[in-house]
C-alpha positions in Angstrom: 9.8 10.1 8.1 9.5 6.4 8.8 6.6 4.9 10.8 7.4 3.7 14.3 5.1 0.6 13.8 3.6 -1.3 10.9 0.8 -3.9 11.1 -1.2 -5.8 8.6 -4.7 -6.7 9.7 -6.0 -9.5 7.5 -9.4 -9.4 9.3 -9.8 -5.6 8.6 -8.0 -6.0 5.2 -5.9 -2.9 6.0 -2.3 -1.9 6.5 -1.7 0.1 9.7 1.1 2.7 10.0 1.9 4.5 13.2 3.8 7.7 12.5 6.2 9.4 15.0 3.8 12.3 15.5 1.2 9.9 17.0 -1.0 9.6 13.9 -2.3 6.1 13.1 -3.1 5.5 9.4 -5.2 2.6 8.0 -4.9 1.8 4.3 -7.2 -0.6 2.5 -5.5 -3.6 0.8 -7.4 -3.2 -2.5 -6.8 0.6 -2.6 -3.1 0.0 -2.0 -3.1 -2.4 -4.9 -4.9 0.1 -7.1 -2.3 2.8 -6.1 0.7 0.6 -6.8 3.7 2.9 -7.7 5.5 0.4 -10.0 6.3 1.6 -13.5 3.7 -0.7 -15.1 0.8 0.5 -12.9 1.9 4.1 -13.1 2.0 4.0 -16.9 -1.5 2.4 -16.8 -2.9 5.3 -14.7 -1.0 7.9 -16.8 -3.0 6.6 -19.9 -6.2 7.4 -18.0 -7.0 3.8 -17.2 -7.8 2.5 -13.7 -6.2 -0.8 -12.8 -8.8 -3.5 -12.4 -8.4 -4.8 -8.9 -10.6 -7.4 -7.3 -12.0 -6.0 -4.0 -11.1 -9.3 -2.4 -7.3 -8.8 -3.0 -5.3 -9.2 0.2 -1.9 -8.0 1.3 0.0 -11.2 2.1 3.5 -10.0 2.7 5.1 -6.7 3.8 8.9 -6.4 3.2 10.9 -3.4 4.5 13.1 -1.8 1.8 14.6 0.9 4.1 13.0 3.8 2.3 9.6 2.2 2.1 7.7 -1.1 1.8 7.5 -3.8 -0.9 3.9 -5.1 -0.7 3.0 -8.5 -2.0 -0.6 -9.1 -2.9 -2.8 -12.2 -3.2 -3.2 -11.6 -6.9 0.6 -12.2 -7.3 1.5 -8.5 -7.9 4.7 -7.7 -6.0 6.6 -5.1 -8.2 5.7 -2.0 -6.3 7.9 -0.4 -3.6 5.9 2.2 -1.7 8.1 4.9 -0.3 7.2 6.3 3.1 6.2 9.7 1.8 4.0 8.0 -0.8 2.2 5.9 1.8 1.9 8.9 4.1 0.2 10.8 1.3 -2.5 8.2 0.6 -5.9 8.8 2.0 -6.5 6.5 5.0 -9.7 4.5 5.3 -11.0 5.1 8.8 
């Protein structure tokens, strides 16, 4: 299921996803960076290590990839493509 609207609030430092069922989900930029699904970040987490992410990291670009979003962060990380189901399963920050 794809969101019907996507917004990036730099002032709130959160990504907003509006789902077809009416839910609105807000995801923190730094937490999105920590949960990056790219192979490098996943391997890091599988080894039991938590990626070190500066709390000031910002989402600076959002690129649609059809099945999800490529997120580009202010620390230069841009390798992760976040599938819709993955994003929907992340815990929103209200």
